[in-house]
C-alpha positions as CSV (number, residue, x, y, z in Angstrom):
1,M,15.9,-149.6,-46.4
2,A,12.2,-148.8,-46.1
3,I,13.1,-145.4,-44.2
4,L,15.4,-144.5,-46.8
5,K,12.8,-145.2,-50.1
6,Y,10.1,-142.9,-47.7
7,H,12.3,-140.4,-47.6
8,I,13.4,-140.3,-51.0
9,A,9.4,-140.6,-51.9
10,N,9.0,-137.7,-50.4
11,I,11.8,-135.6,-51.5
12,I,10.3,-136.5,-54.9
13,V,7.7,-134.0,-54.6
14,L,9.3,-131.5,-52.2
15,V,9.7,-127.9,-54.8
16,F,13.1,-127.8,-53.3
17,V,16.2,-126.3,-55.6
18,M,19.6,-126.5,-54.3
19,T,20.8,-124.5,-56.3
20,S,19.2,-122.3,-53.8
21,F,22.3,-123.3,-52.1
22,G,25.3,-121.5,-53.2
23,Q,25.2,-123.8,-56.3
24,T,26.1,-121.0,-58.8
25,T,29.6,-121.3,-59.5
26,K,30.9,-122.5,-62.7
27,T,34.5,-123.6,-62.2
28,N,35.8,-125.3,-59.0
29,Y,32.8,-127.7,-58.5
30,L,32.5,-131.7,-58.1
31,L,30.0,-133.8,-60.0
32,A,27.7,-136.4,-58.2
33,F,28.1,-139.5,-59.7
34,R,26.3,-143.1,-58.5
35,D,28.0,-146.3,-58.4
36,S,26.3,-149.8,-58.0
37,S,29.6,-152.2,-58.0
38,S,29.0,-153.2,-54.2
39,G,25.4,-154.1,-54.7
40,H,24.2,-150.6,-53.4
41,A,23.6,-147.7,-55.1
42,L,25.6,-145.1,-53.8
43,W,27.1,-141.9,-54.5
44,G,29.8,-139.7,-54.5
45,F,31.7,-136.4,-56.0
46,K,34.4,-136.6,-59.0
47,T,36.7,-133.8,-60.6
48,Q,35.3,-132.2,-63.9
49,S,37.8,-134.6,-65.5
50,G,36.9,-137.9,-63.9
51,E,39.2,-138.5,-60.7
52,I,37.4,-139.7,-57.8
53,V,37.8,-137.1,-54.5
54,I,34.8,-138.7,-52.7
55,K,34.1,-142.3,-53.0
56,P,30.4,-143.5,-53.3
57,K,29.0,-144.0,-49.9
58,Y,26.0,-141.8,-49.7
59,E,22.6,-143.4,-50.1
60,Y,21.2,-140.3,-51.5
61,I,22.4,-136.9,-52.5
62,L,19.2,-133.9,-52.5
63,G,18.6,-132.2,-55.5
64,T,21.8,-131.3,-57.2
65,D,24.7,-133.1,-59.6
66,T,27.4,-130.8,-58.5
67,L,29.1,-129.7,-55.3
68,C,30.1,-126.3,-55.1
69,N,30.7,-125.3,-51.3
70,M,27.8,-127.8,-49.8
71,A,25.9,-131.0,-50.5
72,F,23.0,-132.1,-48.3
73,V,23.1,-136.2,-48.5
74,I,22.2,-138.9,-46.6
75,L,24.9,-141.3,-44.6
76,N,23.4,-144.3,-42.6
77,Y,20.0,-143.1,-43.3
78,S,20.9,-139.4,-41.6
79,W,20.9,-136.3,-43.5
80,V,24.0,-134.5,-43.2
81,A,25.1,-131.4,-45.1
82,I,29.1,-132.0,-46.3
83,N,31.9,-129.6,-48.2
84,K,34.1,-130.8,-51.3
85,Q,36.7,-132.0,-48.6
86,D,34.2,-134.8,-47.7
87,S,33.6,-133.1,-44.3
88,I,30.7,-133.2,-42.2
89,I,29.9,-129.2,-41.3
90,L,26.5,-129.4,-39.9
91,T,23.3,-131.5,-40.0
92,P,20.5,-129.6,-41.2
93,Y,16.9,-129.4,-39.4
94,I,14.5,-131.6,-41.0
95,F,11.5,-130.3,-41.8
96,D,9.0,-132.5,-43.7
97,N,10.8,-135.6,-44.1
98,G,13.9,-133.3,-45.8
99,P,16.3,-130.4,-45.0
100,D,14.9,-127.3,-44.2
101,D,14.7,-124.5,-47.0
102,L,16.8,-121.4,-47.2
103,Q,14.3,-118.8,-46.4
104,D,15.5,-115.1,-45.8
105,G,18.8,-116.4,-46.5
106,L,19.0,-118.5,-43.8
107,F,18.0,-122.2,-42.9
108,R,18.0,-123.9,-39.4
109,F,20.4,-126.8,-38.6
110,V,20.7,-128.6,-35.2
111,E,23.6,-129.2,-32.7
112,N,23.6,-130.7,-29.7
113,G,19.5,-130.7,-29.1
114,K,19.5,-127.2,-30.2
115,I,18.6,-125.3,-33.4
116,G,20.8,-122.4,-35.1
117,F,20.9,-120.6,-38.4
118,A,23.3,-121.3,-41.2
119,N,23.4,-119.2,-44.5
120,E,23.9,-120.8,-48.1
121,T,27.2,-122.1,-48.0
122,G,26.9,-124.1,-44.7
123,Q,28.5,-121.2,-42.4
124,K,27.0,-121.4,-39.3
125,I,25.8,-117.4,-38.5
126,I,23.8,-118.1,-35.6
127,P,25.1,-120.7,-33.2
128,A,22.5,-123.5,-32.1
129,Q,20.9,-122.2,-28.7
130,F,17.6,-122.2,-29.3
131,C,14.6,-125.1,-28.0
132,F,13.2,-124.1,-31.2
133,V,12.5,-121.4,-33.7
134,R,10.6,-120.5,-36.9
135,P,12.1,-119.7,-40.4
136,F,13.4,-115.8,-41.0
137,S,10.9,-114.3,-42.5
138,E,11.1,-110.3,-43.2
139,G,14.5,-110.2,-41.0
140,L,13.0,-111.9,-38.0
141,S,12.3,-115.3,-36.6
142,A,9.8,-116.5,-34.1
143,F,12.2,-118.7,-31.2
144,S,10.5,-120.4,-28.4
145,L,12.0,-121.3,-24.6
146,G,11.1,-124.4,-23.3
147,G,8.2,-126.2,-24.8
148,K,8.5,-129.7,-26.5
149,M,8.0,-130.8,-30.0
150,E,4.4,-133.4,-30.0
151,K,2.9,-135.1,-32.8
152,W,-0.4,-134.3,-34.3
153,D,-0.5,-136.7,-37.0
154,E,1.3,-139.8,-38.1
155,E,4.0,-137.2,-40.0
156,H,3.5,-134.1,-38.5
157,S,4.5,-132.6,-35.1
158,T,4.3,-129.1,-33.8
159,W,6.1,-126.9,-31.3
160,N,4.0,-126.4,-27.6
161,G,4.4,-124.5,-24.8
162,G,7.3,-122.2,-23.8
163,L,7.7,-118.6,-24.0
164,W,7.7,-117.1,-27.7
165,G,9.9,-114.1,-28.5
166,F,12.0,-112.7,-31.4
167,I,15.7,-112.3,-32.9
168,N,17.1,-110.5,-35.6
169,K,19.4,-112.1,-38.2
170,K,22.5,-111.6,-36.0
171,G,20.8,-113.4,-33.0
172,Q,20.0,-110.5,-31.3
173,I,16.4,-110.7,-29.2
174,V,14.7,-107.8,-30.3
175,I,11.3,-108.9,-28.8
176,K,11.2,-110.6,-25.6
177,P,9.7,-114.2,-25.3
178,Q,6.4,-113.2,-23.9
179,F,3.8,-114.8,-26.0
180,A,1.8,-118.0,-25.6
181,N,2.6,-118.3,-29.2
182,A,4.0,-116.9,-32.1
183,Y,3.9,-117.1,-36.1
184,S,6.2,-115.4,-38.8
185,F,6.0,-111.7,-39.9
186,E,4.2,-111.3,-43.3
187,N,4.0,-107.8,-44.8
188,G,5.4,-106.2,-41.6
189,T,2.8,-107.9,-38.8
190,C,2.7,-111.3,-37.4
191,E,0.1,-113.3,-35.7
192,V,0.6,-114.0,-31.4
193,W,-0.9,-115.4,-28.9
194,L,-1.0,-113.8,-25.4
195,N,-0.6,-115.9,-21.9
196,T,-4.4,-114.7,-21.6
197,N,-5.0,-116.6,-24.7
198,K,-5.8,-113.5,-26.5
199,H,-4.8,-113.5,-30.0
200,V,-3.4,-110.5,-31.4
201,L,-1.3,-108.9,-34.6
202,I,1.3,-107.5,-33.5
203,D,4.3,-105.1,-35.9
204,Q,8.2,-105.7,-35.6
205,R,8.5,-103.3,-32.6
206,G,6.3,-106.0,-30.2
207,H,3.5,-103.3,-30.2
208,I,0.0,-104.6,-30.6
209,V,-1.8,-103.0,-33.3
210,K,-4.4,-105.3,-33.6
211,V,-7.3,-107.9,-31.3
212,F,-9.1,-110.6,-32.8
213,T,-12.5,-111.1,-31.5
214,N,-13.0,-114.3,-32.7
């Protein structure tokens, strides 16, 4: 229970609006409701006329009172995404104590220890095949081959090691893995580090456009 309270406390301060995840249709949707008859506050979903479709069994739902295509919920103290048929459709990648944000039209999910990307309705667009990937920005995502996750304080971790490259939204490699580290594109360029530890700026073709001297 302490773990659940910790998650909820952090989620409250997240600027995360679930309407970003496809909850826009005003017709065929379910309404969330909370039930405490079991002695625990649990969440389920019902029709607009009050018929219970998904019995209350979830410890928490994220940022929405309607379910159109997908909802993030906590089941047995773990985040999952469900559809209106109450089927688990994916396990979101957890970032900052909650499901990954939708960025550039996609968010990260995990499967068999690998990471892929899904869209706002929960459709898996890029299969889970990467050791680690950063969120999409300007149509590209940095991915790493090899490396490992390392904690740098009690609440935060970072991915270290491996070779970094970039994929497009089709999951195709557009800049081959060759960098010691890489961030996200902004205004057409991205900061990366070469294996020589040189800090440079590249364009979307992977060409160096600036070398940092400090």
